[in-house]
C-alpha positions in Angstrom: 95.2 116.0 -43.0 93.1 115.6 -39.9 94.6 112.1 -39.0 98.0 110.5 -38.6 99.3 106.9 -38.3 100.4 106.1 -34.8 101.1 103.1 -32.6 97.9 102.6 -30.6 98.9 99.7 -28.3 97.9 96.1 -28.6 96.2 96.7 -32.0 99.5 98.0 -33.4 99.3 100.9 -35.7 96.1 102.9 -36.2 94.7 106.3 -37.4 94.6 109.0 -34.7 92.8 112.3 -34.9 95.1 115.4 -35.1 92.2 117.7 -34.3 88.6 117.6 -33.2 86.5 116.1 -36.0 82.7 116.8 -36.2 80.1 114.1 -36.9 79.7 113.7 -40.7 83.0 115.5 -41.4 85.2 114.1 -44.2 88.3 112.6 -42.7 90.2 111.4 -45.7 89.4 110.5 -49.3 91.5 107.4 -50.2 92.1 105.9 -53.7 93.0 102.3 -54.2 96.7 101.7 -55.0 96.0 98.0 -55.9 92.9 96.6 -57.6 92.2 93.1 -58.8 89.0 91.5 -60.1 87.0 89.9 -57.3 86.8 86.5 -59.0 90.6 86.1 -59.3 91.8 83.1 -57.2 94.4 83.6 -54.5 97.1 81.6 -56.4 96.6 83.7 -59.5 96.5 87.1 -57.7 100.2 87.3 -56.6 101.6 88.1 -60.0 99.1 90.9 -60.6 99.5 92.3 -57.1 103.3 92.4 -57.6 102.9 94.1 -61.0 100.9 96.9 -59.5 103.2 97.3 -56.5 106.1 98.0 -58.9 104.1 101.0 -60.2 103.5 102.8 -56.9 105.9 105.2 -55.2 108.6 104.1 -52.7 106.7 105.7 -49.8 103.5 103.8 -50.9 105.5 100.5 -51.1 106.9 101.1 -47.6 103.4 101.7 -46.3 102.1 98.5 -48.1 104.8 96.3 -46.6 104.1 97.7 -43.1 100.5 96.5 -43.3 99.3 93.4 -41.4 99.4 90.0 -42.9 97.0 87.1 -43.2 98.6 84.0 -41.5 96.2 81.7 -43.4 97.9 82.4 -46.7 101.2 80.9 -45.5 99.3 77.9 -44.1 97.5 77.4 -47.4 100.8 77.5 -49.3 102.2 74.8 -46.9 99.1 72.6 -47.2 99.2 72.8 -51.0 102.9 71.9 -51.0 102.2 68.9 -48.8 99.2 67.7 -50.8 100.9 68.2 -54.2 103.0 65.0 -54.3 103.0 64.5 -58.0 99.9 66.6 -58.7 101.4 69.2 -61.0 98.3 71.4 -60.9 98.4 71.7 -57.1 102.2 72.1 -57.1 101.9 75.0 -59.6 99.3 76.7 -57.4 101.5 76.3 -54.3 104.5 77.7 -56.1 102.6 80.7 -57.3 101.5 81.5 -53.8 105.0 80.9 -52.4 106.6 83.3 -54.8 104.4 86.2 -53.7 103.4 85.0 -50.3 104.0 88.2 -48.4 102.3 90.4 -51.1 99.3 88.0 -51.2 99.0 87.8 -47.4 99.1 91.6 -47.0 96.6 92.2 -49.8 94.0 89.7 -48.7 94.2 90.7 -45.1 93.4 94.4 -46.0 91.4 94.4 -49.2 88.0 96.0 -49.5 85.3 94.9 -52.0 84.2 97.8 -54.2 81.0 98.3 -56.2 82.6 97.5 -59.5 83.4 93.9 -58.4 87.0 94.5 -57.6 89.1 93.8 -54.5 91.1 96.9 -53.6 93.8 98.0 -51.2 93.6 101.5 -49.7 96.6 102.5 -47.7 94.9 104.8 -45.2 91.8 102.7 -44.7 94.0 99.6 -44.3 95.4 101.1 -41.1 92.0 101.5 -39.5 91.4 99.2 -36.5 88.0 97.6 -35.7 85.4 98.6 -33.2 81.8 97.2 -32.9 81.0 100.8 -31.8 83.0 102.7 -34.4 83.4 106.5 -34.6 83.8 106.5 -38.4 82.7 104.8 -41.6 83.6 104.7 -45.3 81.5 104.8 -48.4 82.2 104.9 -52.1 82.4 108.2 -53.9 79.9 109.0 -56.6 82.1 109.0 -59.7 84.9 106.5 -58.8 84.0 103.2 -57.1 87.7 102.7 -56.3 87.9 105.8 -54.2 86.4 105.7 -50.7 85.5 108.5 -48.3 86.1 108.1 -44.6 83.7 110.2 -42.5 83.1 110.7 -38.8 80.1 108.8 -37.4 80.2 110.9 -34.3 82.3 113.7 -32.8 85.9 112.6 -32.5 88.3 114.3 -30.1 91.9 115.3 -30.9 94.1 112.3 -30.0 91.3 109.8 -30.2 91.8 106.7 -32.4 89.6 106.6 -35.5 87.9 103.2 -35.9 85.5 101.4 -38.2 83.4 98.3 -38.0 84.8 95.6 -40.2 81.5 93.6 -40.2 79.1 96.5 -40.3 76.9 95.0 -42.9 76.9 91.2 -42.4 77.4 91.4 -38.6 75.4 94.6 -37.8 72.9 92.8 -35.6 75.1 89.9 -34.4 75.5 89.1 -30.7 78.9 89.3 -29.0 80.0 85.6 -29.4 79.1 85.7 -33.1 81.0 88.9 -33.7 84.0 87.6 -31.9 84.0 84.4 -34.0 83.7 86.4 -37.3 86.6 88.7 -36.3 88.8 85.8 -35.1 88.2 83.8 -38.3 88.5 86.7 -40.6 91.3 88.8 -39.1 92.7 86.7 -36.2 91.9 88.9 -33.2 89.4 89.2 -30.4 87.6 92.5 -30.1 87.9 94.5 -26.8 85.9 97.5 -27.8 83.4 99.2 -25.5 80.7 96.7 -26.6 82.9 93.6 -26.1 85.4 94.2 -23.3 85.0 92.3 -20.0 83.9 88.8 -19.1 80.5 90.0 -17.9 78.4 92.5 -19.8 77.7 95.9 -18.2 74.3 97.6 -18.3 75.1 99.4 -21.6 76.4 96.2 -23.3 73.4 94.2 -22.1 71.0 96.8 -23.5 72.8 96.7 -26.9 72.7 92.9 -27.0 69.0 92.8 -26.1 68.2 95.4 -28.9 70.0 93.3 -31.4 68.2 90.1 -30.3 64.8 91.9 -30.7 65.8 93.1 -34.2 66.8 89.5 -35.3 63.4 88.2 -34.0 61.6 90.9 -36.1 63.7 90.0 -39.2 62.8 86.3 -38.7 59.1 87.2 -38.6 59.5 89.3 -41.7 61.3 86.5 -43.5 58.5 84.1 -42.6 56.0 86.5 -43.9 57.9 86.8 -47.2 58.2 83.0 -47.7 54.8 82.6 -49.3 53.0 83.6 -52.5 53.4 87.3 -53.2 49.6 87.6 -53.6 49.1 86.5 -49.9 51.9 88.6 -48.3 50.7 91.1 -45.8 52.6 94.2 -46.9 50.9 96.1 -44.0 52.3 93.7 -41.5 55.8 93.9 -43.1 55.6 97.6 -43.0 54.7 97.6 -39.3 57.4 95.2 -38.4 60.0 97.3 -40.3 58.8 100.4 -38.4 59.4 98.6 -35.1 62.9 97.5 -36.4 63.8 101.1 -37.3 62.8 102.2 -33.7 65.2 99.6 -32.3 68.0 100.5 -34.7 67.7 104.2 -33.5 68.6 103.0 -30.0 71.8 101.2 -31.1 75.1 102.9 -30.2 76.1 103.0 -33.9 72.5 103.0 -35.2 73.0 106.1 -37.3 75.3 104.1 -39.7 72.5 101.5 -40.2 69.6 103.9 -40.4 69.9 104.7 -44.1 69.5 101.1 -45.2 66.6 100.4 -42.8 64.8 103.6 -43.6 65.1 102.9 -47.3 63.6 99.4 -46.6 60.8 101.1 -44.7 60.0 103.5 -47.5 59.9 100.5 -49.9 57.5 98.6 -47.7 55.4 101.7 -47.0 54.9 102.0 -50.8 53.8 98.4 -51.1 51.5 98.7 -48.0 50.0 102.0 -49.3 51.0 103.8 -46.0 51.5 107.4 -47.0 52.1 108.5 -43.4 54.9 106.0 -42.8 56.4 106.7 -46.2 56.6 110.4 -45.5 58.1 109.8 -42.0 60.7 107.4 -43.4 61.8 109.7 -46.2 62.1 112.7 -43.7 64.2 110.6 -41.3 66.4 109.3 -44.1 66.9 112.9 -45.4 68.0 114.0 -41.9 70.4 111.1 -41.6 72.0 112.0 -44.9 72.3 115.7 -43.8 74.0 114.7 -40.6 76.5 112.4 -42.2 77.0 114.3 -45.5 77.4 111.4 -47.9 76.8 112.5 -51.4 76.3 109.0 -52.6 73.4 108.4 -50.1 71.9 111.7 -51.3 71.8 110.3 -54.9 70.2 107.1 -53.7 67.6 109.1 -51.9 66.9 111.3 -54.9 66.6 108.2 -57.1 64.0 106.7 -54.8 62.0 109.9 -54.8 61.9 109.8 -58.6 60.9 106.1 -58.5 58.1 106.8 -56.0 56.7 109.5 -58.3 56.3 107.0 -61.1 54.4 104.6 -58.8 52.4 107.3 -57.0 49.1 106.5 -58.7 49.3 102.9 -57.6 49.8 104.1 -54.1 47.0 106.6 -54.3 44.5 104.1 -55.7 45.5 101.6 -53.0 45.7 98.9 -55.5 47.4 95.6 -54.5 51.0 95.7 -55.8 51.8 93.5 -58.8 55.0 91.6 -59.3 56.7 94.4 -61.2 56.1 96.9 -58.4 57.2 94.3 -55.8 60.5 93.9 -57.7 61.0 97.6 -57.8 60.5 98.0 -54.0 62.2 94.9 -52.5 62.8 94.7 -48.8 66.6 95.0 -48.1 67.2 92.1 -45.7 
């Protein structure tokens, strides 16, 4: 094992590197110990969470109960109790939450959504603390959606804390105030990472914020271009804008983690714009990113796109305008 759980200060416990870890290196492969369908309501979840807790080992139980809790669950229980006053349905919900309040608050503060529409708890990944400039990331494995791989996003030194970005997808281009609000509302803390610490932004922080502002402006322009009849959309303009966006993402401190998604979008738009040169460059850059980070799942996505592009090659070569079927096949990933 290349990491261990340690006290890391204000953030409590965290994962710390036991040795130097290279960019792209597998840190840990973690399998869910608890999994419930994503559509299960919080008051219904407790009994199922408890049932699964009873099946895990004593060590795993101890690790589970050492995890952080979501304070809002206790407040929800109290609110439902106060509002029940003769409403048997609300009272029943409140009682179900109260019975398994600790288990529910731990689970919903640490769960991760998986590709098979489940909410899962992973004991190692649950200990990871947040950074807006993380040194690691996790992805699903190829054959088991409830098993995740944690990999280094940059070189990590022995003794350094291993961090991830809790809002990497939905908050990847958010400014500092928006990120802080998301983290406070979702997890109850203020971030003090290298991109957030200090009352006034330093030069590096300012540059990162400006880059994200420019990306958001480009995304807005692209959205406006898409909000019209597909027959009048300028695929060439969209492709050019996405190329500019990719250049900006490459300058972000954790841009490598976002490049796969953006390069895939660029390849899609290059297909629709009939830009063979941009398509080739996007695929080459995506291939290099996958090689650097070593994610097998991304390699499969890449290979699947290569096969799809072969099927639509003649359309691209003839420079015909894309029809609705082709557009659906190569959607822009907002």
